[in-house]
KOLVEX-167422 format. One record per residue (C-alpha): residue number from 0; residue in three letters; x, y, z. Coordinates in nm, 2 decimals, decimal comma, always signed. Layout:
! residues N
+------+------+--------+--------+--------+
! gufi ! seti !      x !      y !      z !
+------+------+--------+--------+--------+
!  NUM !  ALA !      X !      Y !      Z !
...
+------+------+--------+--------+--------+
END
This chain:
! residues 323
+------+------+--------+--------+--------+
! gufi ! seti !      x !      y !      z !
+------+------+--------+--------+--------+
!    0 !  MET ! +10,01 !  +7,20 ! +13,77 !
!    1 !  ILE ! +10,28 !  +7,12 ! +14,02 !
!    2 !  ARG ! +10,30 !  +6,77 ! +14,17 !
!    3 !  VAL ! +10,54 !  +6,68 ! +14,45 !
!    4 !  PHE ! +10,64 !  +6,33 ! +14,56 !
!    5 !  ALA ! +10,86 !  +6,27 ! +14,87 !
!    6 !  HIS ! +11,01 !  +5,94 ! +14,97 !
!    7 !  ALA ! +11,12 !  +5,89 ! +15,32 !
!    8 !  ASN ! +11,15 !  +5,59 ! +15,55 !
!    9 !  GLY ! +11,06 !  +5,35 ! +15,27 !
!   10 !  THR ! +10,73 !  +5,53 ! +15,19 !
!   11 !  THR ! +10,64 !  +5,75 ! +14,89 !
!   12 !  SER ! +10,37 !  +6,01 ! +14,94 !
!   13 !  PRO ! +10,25 !  +6,32 ! +14,76 !
!   14 !  ALA ! +10,31 !  +6,66 ! +14,91 !
!   15 !  ASP ! +10,17 !  +7,00 ! +14,86 !
!   16 !  ARG ! +10,50 !  +7,19 ! +14,87 !
!   17 !  VAL ! +10,87 !  +7,14 ! +14,88 !
!   18 !  ASP ! +11,04 !  +7,17 ! +15,21 !
!   19 !  PRO ! +11,38 !  +7,32 ! +15,16 !
!   20 !  ALA ! +11,52 !  +7,09 ! +15,43 !
!   21 !  TRP ! +11,45 !  +6,80 ! +15,20 !
!   22 !  LEU ! +11,71 !  +6,92 ! +14,95 !
!   23 !  ALA ! +12,00 !  +6,87 ! +15,17 !
!   24 !  PRO ! +12,20 !  +6,56 ! +15,06 !
!   25 !  ASP ! +12,19 !  +6,41 ! +15,41 !
!   26 !  SER ! +11,82 !  +6,47 ! +15,47 !
!   27 !  GLY ! +11,72 !  +6,11 ! +15,39 !
!   28 !  VAL ! +11,44 !  +6,23 ! +15,17 !
!   29 !  VAL ! +11,41 !  +6,18 ! +14,79 !
!   30 !  VAL ! +11,20 !  +6,43 ! +14,61 !
!   31 !  TRP ! +11,04 !  +6,44 ! +14,27 !
!   32 !  VAL ! +10,88 !  +6,77 ! +14,15 !
!   33 !  ASP ! +10,69 !  +6,77 ! +13,82 !
!   34 !  LEU ! +10,58 !  +7,10 ! +13,66 !
!   35 !  THR ! +10,32 !  +7,08 ! +13,38 !
!   36 !  ASN ! +10,27 !  +7,40 ! +13,18 !
!   37 !  PRO ! +10,42 !  +7,63 ! +13,44 !
!   38 !  SER ! +10,39 !  +8,00 ! +13,40 !
!   39 !  LYS ! +10,71 !  +8,20 ! +13,41 !
!   40 !  GLU ! +10,64 !  +8,32 ! +13,76 !
!   41 !  GLU ! +10,57 !  +7,97 ! +13,89 !
!   42 !  GLY ! +10,88 !  +7,83 ! +13,72 !
!   43 !  LEU ! +11,10 !  +8,10 ! +13,87 !
!   44 !  GLU ! +10,96 !  +8,05 ! +14,21 !
!   45 !  ILE ! +11,03 !  +7,68 ! +14,21 !
!   46 !  LEU ! +11,35 !  +7,66 ! +14,01 !
!   47 !  ARG ! +11,53 !  +7,98 ! +14,13 !
!   48 !  ASP ! +11,39 !  +8,05 ! +14,47 !
!   49 !  VAL ! +11,35 !  +7,69 ! +14,60 !
!   50 !  PHE ! +11,61 !  +7,49 ! +14,42 !
!   51 !  HIS ! +11,85 !  +7,78 ! +14,34 !
!   52 !  PHE ! +11,94 !  +7,64 ! +14,00 !
!   53 !  HIS ! +12,17 !  +7,83 ! +13,76 !
!   54 !  GLU ! +12,00 !  +8,12 ! +13,58 !
!   55 !  LEU ! +12,10 !  +7,99 ! +13,24 !
!   56 !  ALA ! +11,95 !  +7,65 ! +13,31 !
!   57 !  VAL ! +11,63 !  +7,81 ! +13,44 !
!   58 !  GLU ! +11,61 !  +8,03 ! +13,13 !
!   59 !  ASP ! +11,64 !  +7,72 ! +12,90 !
!   60 !  ALA ! +11,39 !  +7,53 ! +13,10 !
!   61 !  LEU ! +11,13 !  +7,80 ! +13,07 !
!   62 !  SER ! +11,19 !  +7,86 ! +12,70 !
!   63 !  ASP ! +10,96 !  +7,71 ! +12,43 !
!   64 !  LEU ! +11,19 !  +7,47 ! +12,25 !
!   65 !  GLU ! +11,55 !  +7,37 ! +12,29 !
!   66 !  TYR ! +11,77 !  +7,10 ! +12,14 !
!   67 !  PRO ! +11,84 !  +6,78 ! +12,33 !
!   68 !  LYS ! +12,15 !  +6,82 ! +12,55 !
!   69 !  VAL ! +12,32 !  +6,73 ! +12,87 !
!   70 !  GLU ! +12,49 !  +6,99 ! +13,09 !
!   71 !  SER ! +12,66 !  +6,95 ! +13,43 !
!   72 !  TYR ! +12,64 !  +7,24 ! +13,67 !
!   73 !  GLY ! +12,83 !  +7,07 ! +13,95 !
!   74 !  GLU ! +12,56 !  +7,03 ! +14,21 !
!   75 !  PHE ! +12,30 !  +6,92 ! +13,96 !
!   76 !  LEU ! +12,27 !  +6,78 ! +13,60 !
!   77 !  TYR ! +12,05 !  +6,96 ! +13,35 !
!   78 !  VAL ! +11,91 !  +6,74 ! +13,06 !
!   79 !  ILE ! +11,67 !  +6,83 ! +12,78 !
!   80 !  LEU ! +11,50 !  +6,54 ! +12,59 !
!   81 !  HIS ! +11,21 !  +6,53 ! +12,35 !
!   82 !  ARG ! +10,89 !  +6,34 ! +12,35 !
!   83 !  ILE ! +10,70 !  +6,32 ! +12,02 !
!   84 !  ASP ! +10,34 !  +6,38 ! +11,93 !
!   85 !  PHE ! +10,28 !  +6,26 ! +11,58 !
!   86 !  GLN ! +10,03 !  +6,48 ! +11,39 !
!   87 !  ALA !  +9,93 !  +6,29 ! +11,08 !
!   88 !  PRO !  +9,73 !  +6,57 ! +10,91 !
!   89 !  GLU ! +10,02 !  +6,80 ! +10,94 !
!   90 !  HIS ! +10,28 !  +6,53 ! +10,84 !
!   91 !  CYS ! +10,52 !  +6,60 ! +11,12 !
!   92 !  PHE ! +10,64 !  +6,47 ! +11,45 !
!   93 !  LYS ! +10,58 !  +6,76 ! +11,69 !
!   94 !  THR ! +10,83 !  +6,77 ! +11,96 !
!   95 !  HIS ! +10,78 !  +6,87 ! +12,32 !
!   96 !  ASP ! +11,06 !  +6,94 ! +12,56 !
!   97 !  VAL ! +11,10 !  +6,75 ! +12,88 !
!   98 !  ASP ! +11,35 !  +6,92 ! +13,10 !
!   99 !  PHE ! +11,52 !  +6,73 ! +13,38 !
!  100 !  PHE ! +11,71 !  +6,88 ! +13,68 !
!  101 !  LEU ! +11,89 !  +6,58 ! +13,84 !
!  102 !  GLY ! +12,05 !  +6,62 ! +14,18 !
!  103 !  PRO ! +12,17 !  +6,37 ! +14,44 !
!  104 !  ASN ! +11,83 !  +6,34 ! +14,61 !
!  105 !  TYR ! +11,59 !  +6,53 ! +14,39 !
!  106 !  LEU ! +11,45 !  +6,53 ! +14,04 !
!  107 !  VAL ! +11,26 !  +6,82 ! +13,88 !
!  108 !  THR ! +11,08 !  +6,76 ! +13,55 !
!  109 !  ILE ! +10,92 !  +7,03 ! +13,34 !
!  110 !  HIS ! +10,71 !  +6,97 ! +13,03 !
!  111 !  THR ! +10,42 !  +7,12 ! +12,83 !
!  112 !  GLY ! +10,10 !  +6,95 ! +12,76 !
!  113 !  ASP ! +10,00 !  +6,61 ! +12,87 !
!  114 !  SER ! +10,28 !  +6,36 ! +12,88 !
!  115 !  ARG ! +10,18 !  +5,99 ! +12,86 !
!  116 !  SER ! +10,52 !  +5,89 ! +12,99 !
!  117 !  ILE ! +10,53 !  +6,11 ! +13,29 !
!  118 !  GLU ! +10,17 !  +6,04 ! +13,37 !
!  119 !  HIS ! +10,24 !  +5,67 ! +13,37 !
!  120 !  ILE ! +10,54 !  +5,71 ! +13,60 !
!  121 !  THR ! +10,34 !  +5,92 ! +13,85 !
!  122 !  GLN ! +10,09 !  +5,64 ! +13,87 !
!  123 !  ILE ! +10,37 !  +5,39 ! +13,94 !
!  124 !  CYS ! +10,51 !  +5,62 ! +14,21 !
!  125 !  GLY ! +10,17 !  +5,62 ! +14,37 !
!  126 !  ARG ! +10,15 !  +5,24 ! +14,38 !
!  127 !  ASN ! +10,52 !  +5,14 ! +14,42 !
!  128 !  SER ! +10,74 !  +5,32 ! +14,67 !
!  129 !  MET ! +11,05 !  +5,17 ! +14,52 !
!  130 !  ALA ! +11,00 !  +5,37 ! +14,20 !
!  131 !  LEU ! +11,13 !  +5,68 ! +14,38 !
!  132 !  GLY ! +11,31 !  +5,48 ! +14,65 !
!  133 !  GLU ! +11,57 !  +5,36 ! +14,41 !
!  134 !  GLY ! +11,69 !  +5,71 ! +14,37 !
!  135 !  THR ! +11,65 !  +6,01 ! +14,14 !
!  136 !  ALA ! +11,87 !  +5,87 ! +13,86 !
!  137 !  ALA ! +11,67 !  +5,55 ! +13,84 !
!  138 !  LEU ! +11,35 !  +5,75 ! +13,84 !
!  139 !  MET ! +11,48 !  +5,96 ! +13,56 !
!  140 !  HIS ! +11,57 !  +5,64 ! +13,37 !
!  141 !  ARG ! +11,21 !  +5,52 ! +13,41 !
!  142 !  ILE ! +11,08 !  +5,84 ! +13,25 !
!  143 !  VAL ! +11,33 !  +5,85 ! +12,97 !
!  144 !  ASP ! +11,27 !  +5,48 ! +12,89 !
!  145 !  ALA ! +10,89 !  +5,54 ! +12,88 !
!  146 !  ILE ! +10,94 !  +5,84 ! +12,64 !
!  147 !  VAL ! +11,15 !  +5,63 ! +12,41 !
!  148 !  ASP ! +10,91 !  +5,33 ! +12,43 !
!  149 !  ASN ! +10,64 !  +5,57 ! +12,30 !
!  150 !  TYR ! +10,84 !  +5,62 ! +11,98 !
!  151 !  ARG ! +10,80 !  +5,26 ! +11,87 !
!  152 !  PRO ! +10,43 !  +5,27 ! +11,78 !
!  153 !  GLU ! +10,48 !  +5,58 ! +11,57 !
!  154 !  ILE ! +10,78 !  +5,42 ! +11,39 !
!  155 !  ASP ! +10,58 !  +5,10 ! +11,33 !
!  156 !  GLU ! +10,30 !  +5,31 ! +11,18 !
!  157 !  LEU ! +10,55 !  +5,48 ! +10,95 !
!  158 !  ASN ! +10,67 !  +5,14 ! +10,84 !
!  159 !  ASP ! +10,32 !  +5,03 ! +10,76 !
!  160 !  ARG ! +10,25 !  +5,35 ! +10,57 !
!  161 !  LEU ! +10,57 !  +5,30 ! +10,37 !
!  162 !  ASP ! +10,47 !  +4,94 ! +10,28 !
!  163 !  THR ! +10,13 !  +5,07 ! +10,16 !
!  164 !  LEU ! +10,29 !  +5,34 !  +9,95 !
!  165 !  GLU ! +10,52 !  +5,09 !  +9,78 !
!  166 !  ASP ! +10,23 !  +4,86 !  +9,70 !
!  167 !  GLU ! +10,04 !  +5,16 !  +9,55 !
!  168 !  VAL ! +10,33 !  +5,27 !  +9,34 !
!  169 !  PHE ! +10,39 !  +4,93 !  +9,18 !
!  170 !  ASP ! +10,03 !  +4,82 !  +9,16 !
!  171 !  GLY !  +9,94 !  +5,09 !  +8,91 !
!  172 !  ALA !  +9,80 !  +5,36 !  +9,12 !
!  173 !  THR !  +9,79 !  +5,71 !  +8,97 !
!  174 !  PRO ! +10,15 !  +5,83 !  +8,99 !
!  175 !  MET ! +10,07 !  +6,20 !  +9,01 !
!  176 !  SER !  +9,84 !  +6,16 !  +9,31 !
!  177 !  LEU ! +10,11 !  +5,94 !  +9,48 !
!  178 !  ALA ! +10,38 !  +6,21 !  +9,45 !
!  179 !  LYS ! +10,21 !  +6,42 !  +9,71 !
!  180 !  ASP ! +10,18 !  +6,13 !  +9,95 !
!  181 !  ILE ! +10,54 !  +6,03 !  +9,90 !
!  182 !  LEU ! +10,66 !  +6,39 !  +9,97 !
!  183 !  ASN ! +10,45 !  +6,41 ! +10,28 !
!  184 !  PHE ! +10,59 !  +6,09 ! +10,40 !
!  185 !  LYS ! +10,94 !  +6,23 ! +10,33 !
!  186 !  LYS ! +10,85 !  +6,52 ! +10,57 !
!  187 !  ASP ! +10,76 !  +6,27 ! +10,84 !
!  188 !  ILE ! +11,09 !  +6,09 ! +10,81 !
!  189 !  ALA ! +11,29 !  +6,42 ! +10,82 !
!  190 !  SER ! +11,10 !  +6,51 ! +11,14 !
!  191 !  LEU ! +11,17 !  +6,17 ! +11,29 !
!  192 !  ARG ! +11,54 !  +6,20 ! +11,22 !
!  193 !  ARG ! +11,56 !  +6,55 ! +11,37 !
!  194 !  VAL ! +11,41 !  +6,41 ! +11,69 !
!  195 !  VAL ! +11,59 !  +6,07 ! +11,73 !
!  196 !  GLN ! +11,95 !  +6,15 ! +11,63 !
!  197 !  PRO ! +12,01 !  +6,43 ! +11,88 !
!  198 !  GLN ! +11,83 !  +6,24 ! +12,15 !
!  199 !  ARG ! +12,05 !  +5,94 ! +12,08 !
!  200 !  ASP ! +12,36 !  +6,14 ! +12,15 !
!  201 !  ALA ! +12,23 !  +6,30 ! +12,47 !
!  202 !  VAL ! +12,12 !  +5,96 ! +12,62 !
!  203 !  GLY ! +12,46 !  +5,82 ! +12,51 !
!  204 !  ARG ! +12,63 !  +6,06 ! +12,75 !
!  205 !  LEU ! +12,41 !  +5,94 ! +13,03 !
!  206 !  ALA ! +12,51 !  +5,59 ! +12,96 !
!  207 !  ARG ! +12,89 !  +5,65 ! +12,97 !
!  208 !  ARG ! +12,90 !  +5,74 ! +13,34 !
!  209 !  GLU ! +13,03 !  +6,09 ! +13,28 !
!  210 !  PHE ! +12,84 !  +6,22 ! +13,58 !
!  211 !  SER ! +12,86 !  +6,12 ! +13,95 !
!  212 !  PHE ! +12,48 !  +6,13 ! +13,99 !
!  213 !  ILE ! +12,45 !  +5,82 ! +13,77 !
!  214 !  ASP ! +12,59 !  +5,51 ! +13,92 !
!  215 !  GLU ! +12,70 !  +5,20 ! +13,72 !
!  216 !  GLN ! +12,37 !  +5,01 ! +13,75 !
!  217 !  VAL ! +12,17 !  +5,30 ! +13,63 !
!  218 !  ALA ! +12,42 !  +5,37 ! +13,35 !
!  219 !  TYR ! +12,36 !  +5,01 ! +13,23 !
!  220 !  ARG ! +11,99 !  +5,09 ! +13,21 !
!  221 !  PHE ! +12,05 !  +5,41 ! +13,01 !
!  222 !  ARG ! +12,28 !  +5,21 ! +12,78 !
!  223 !  ASP ! +11,97 !  +4,99 ! +12,69 !
!  224 !  VAL ! +11,77 !  +5,31 ! +12,61 !
!  225 !  HIS ! +12,06 !  +5,43 ! +12,40 !
!  226 !  ASP ! +12,07 !  +5,10 ! +12,21 !
!  227 !  ASN ! +11,69 !  +5,15 ! +12,13 !
!  228 !  LEU ! +11,76 !  +5,50 ! +12,01 !
!  229 !  VAL ! +12,05 !  +5,38 ! +11,79 !
!  230 !  ARG ! +11,82 !  +5,12 ! +11,63 !
!  231 !  MET ! +11,55 !  +5,39 ! +11,57 !
!  232 !  ALA ! +11,81 !  +5,62 ! +11,42 !
!  233 !  ASP ! +11,92 !  +5,35 ! +11,18 !
!  234 !  GLU ! +11,56 !  +5,28 ! +11,09 !
!  235 !  SER ! +11,50 !  +5,64 ! +11,02 !
!  236 !  MET ! +11,79 !  +5,64 ! +10,78 !
!  237 !  PHE ! +11,66 !  +5,32 ! +10,62 !
!  238 !  PHE ! +11,32 !  +5,48 ! +10,58 !
!  239 !  GLN ! +11,49 !  +5,78 ! +10,41 !
!  240 !  ASP ! +11,67 !  +5,55 ! +10,16 !
!  241 !  ARG ! +11,34 !  +5,36 ! +10,09 !
!  242 !  ILE ! +11,13 !  +5,67 ! +10,04 !
!  243 !  THR ! +11,40 !  +5,83 !  +9,82 !
!  244 !  SER ! +11,41 !  +5,51 !  +9,60 !
!  245 !  LEU ! +11,03 !  +5,51 !  +9,60 !
!  246 !  LEU ! +11,02 !  +5,87 !  +9,48 !
!  247 !  ASP ! +11,26 !  +5,79 !  +9,20 !
!  248 !  ALA ! +11,05 !  +5,48 !  +9,10 !
!  249 !  ASN ! +10,74 !  +5,69 !  +9,09 !
!  250 !  LEU ! +10,91 !  +5,96 !  +8,88 !
!  251 !  ALA ! +11,03 !  +5,69 !  +8,64 !
!  252 !  ILE ! +10,68 !  +5,55 !  +8,61 !
!  253 !  VAL ! +10,55 !  +5,90 !  +8,53 !
!  254 !  SER ! +10,83 !  +5,95 !  +8,28 !
!  255 !  ASN ! +10,75 !  +5,61 !  +8,11 !
!  256 !  GLN ! +10,38 !  +5,69 !  +8,09 !
!  257 !  LEU ! +10,46 !  +6,03 !  +7,93 !
!  258 !  ASN ! +10,69 !  +5,86 !  +7,68 !
!  259 !  THR ! +10,41 !  +5,61 !  +7,60 !
!  260 !  ILE ! +10,17 !  +5,89 !  +7,55 !
!  261 !  MET ! +10,41 !  +6,08 !  +7,33 !
!  262 !  LYS ! +10,48 !  +5,77 !  +7,12 !
!  263 !  ILE ! +10,11 !  +5,71 !  +7,06 !
!  264 !  LEU ! +10,06 !  +6,07 !  +6,96 !
!  265 !  THR ! +10,36 !  +6,05 !  +6,73 !
!  266 !  VAL ! +10,22 !  +5,74 !  +6,56 !
!  267 !  ILE !  +9,88 !  +5,90 !  +6,51 !
!  268 !  SER ! +10,04 !  +6,21 !  +6,36 !
!  269 !  THR ! +10,27 !  +6,00 !  +6,14 !
!  270 !  VAL !  +9,97 !  +5,79 !  +6,01 !
!  271 !  PHE !  +9,77 !  +6,09 !  +5,93 !
!  272 !  MET ! +10,04 !  +6,26 !  +5,73 !
!  273 !  PRO ! +10,00 !  +6,06 !  +5,41 !
!  274 !  LEU !  +9,62 !  +6,07 !  +5,45 !
!  275 !  THR !  +9,63 !  +6,45 !  +5,48 !
!  276 !  PHE !  +9,84 !  +6,47 !  +5,17 !
!  277 !  ILE !  +9,60 !  +6,25 !  +4,97 !
!  278 !  THR !  +9,28 !  +6,42 !  +5,09 !
!  279 !  GLY !  +9,44 !  +6,76 !  +5,04 !
!  280 !  LEU !  +9,56 !  +6,68 !  +4,69 !
!  281 !  TYR !  +9,22 !  +6,55 !  +4,57 !
!  282 !  GLY !  +9,04 !  +6,83 !  +4,75 !
!  283 !  MET !  +9,20 !  +7,11 !  +4,54 !
!  284 !  ASN !  +8,98 !  +7,31 !  +4,30 !
!  285 !  VAL !  +9,15 !  +7,18 !  +3,99 !
!  286 !  ASP !  +9,08 !  +6,88 !  +3,77 !
!  287 !  LEU !  +9,29 !  +6,57 !  +3,85 !
!  288 !  PRO !  +9,33 !  +6,26 !  +3,65 !
!  289 !  HIS !  +9,06 !  +6,00 !  +3,72 !
!  290 !  PHE !  +9,24 !  +5,72 !  +3,53 !
!  291 !  GLY !  +8,92 !  +5,64 !  +3,34 !
!  292 !  PHE !  +8,71 !  +5,59 !  +3,66 !
!  293 !  SER !  +8,40 !  +5,77 !  +3,75 !
!  294 !  ASP !  +8,39 !  +6,01 !  +4,05 !
!  295 !  THR !  +8,22 !  +5,75 !  +4,27 !
!  296 !  THR !  +8,48 !  +5,49 !  +4,18 !
!  297 !  VAL !  +8,77 !  +5,73 !  +4,24 !
!  298 !  PHE !  +8,62 !  +5,80 !  +4,59 !
!  299 !  TRP !  +8,63 !  +5,43 !  +4,68 !
!  300 !  VAL !  +8,97 !  +5,38 !  +4,53 !
!  301 !  LEU !  +9,11 !  +5,67 !  +4,74 !
!  302 !  LEU !  +8,95 !  +5,52 !  +5,06 !
!  303 !  ILE !  +9,10 !  +5,18 !  +4,98 !
!  304 !  THR !  +9,44 !  +5,34 !  +4,91 !
!  305 !  MET !  +9,44 !  +5,53 !  +5,24 !
!  306 !  ALA !  +9,34 !  +5,22 !  +5,44 !
!  307 !  THR !  +9,62 !  +5,03 !  +5,27 !
!  308 !  VAL !  +9,87 !  +5,30 !  +5,35 !
!  309 !  VAL !  +9,76 !  +5,30 !  +5,72 !
!  310 !  GLY !  +9,78 !  +4,92 !  +5,73 !
!  311 !  ILE ! +10,13 !  +4,92 !  +5,58 !
!  312 !  MET ! +10,26 !  +5,19 !  +5,82 !
!  313 !  LEU ! +10,11 !  +5,02 !  +6,13 !
!  314 !  THR ! +10,26 !  +4,68 !  +6,02 !
!  315 !  PHE ! +10,60 !  +4,85 !  +5,98 !
!  316 !  PHE ! +10,58 !  +5,02 !  +6,32 !
!  317 !  ARG ! +10,49 !  +4,69 !  +6,48 !
!  318 !  ARG ! +10,78 !  +4,50 !  +6,33 !
!  319 !  ARG ! +11,02 !  +4,77 !  +6,45 !
!  320 !  GLY ! +10,88 !  +4,75 !  +6,80 !
!  321 !  TRP ! +10,76 !  +5,11 !  +6,81 !
!  322 !  ILE ! +10,40 !  +5,02 !  +6,90 !
+------+------+--------+--------+--------+
END
């Protein structure tokens, strides 16, 4: 799907095609072209034949996945940023490229799938002519700001999940079942960091006024977006530290439980050692001294002796703090 918006004489209206005359810097027309899931032929027709972008930038724009970056080609600025689509069952933040071609009076965006951010901005352009009338750099800021704003609900959800995991670990939930949940959460955090940190650096360049297409006022707006990304990057590192500590705590709990089990089994084995000796001794097929007692009396004497031995051993273990 290809959508074209043209702003001229204070009015923004959709168009069915791009007039090459609009692309001249002195045309008085501001153009936004949005390409959703373009085929290679459609992309080449718009990017190469209409806008005459550099072939390397066109190749990157039509590829599946590229890292966030900002490149200047003189007459236009090429920017790659990422929007996220959190897939909870797969425990990852799936990233989707959003490519920007920013010129003095035109903006071209390319993305795959449905973008909430761009869809929101297209609706604003349909209602408010100033959205495109402020210029292409300001329009690009609106889109980038919307993309970054959509990170916040996902990060808040991660924070809630981490709080729940901490409660489960320290409230006595089964440690072995929690280990998988903790490792899956660790994957989520790694995916978030891979998205946020490169994006922070790319937006930081837009905020430093390195490029003539971005004036001082728009640079201030990008600086605000950059600050949000810096906070999110810091939060992702904080999440990483918390989940690492939580994993260590869970492993310590598992180790303590294992030690407790081994201690109990050791106590049981130790208690039964003298009992096994006594029963084995009097179970031999030889006559043993009965000390003047009958067979029945010797049986009860042995039971009392074994019970006394067990009591003495358990008392000793308790005083030493072993049980």
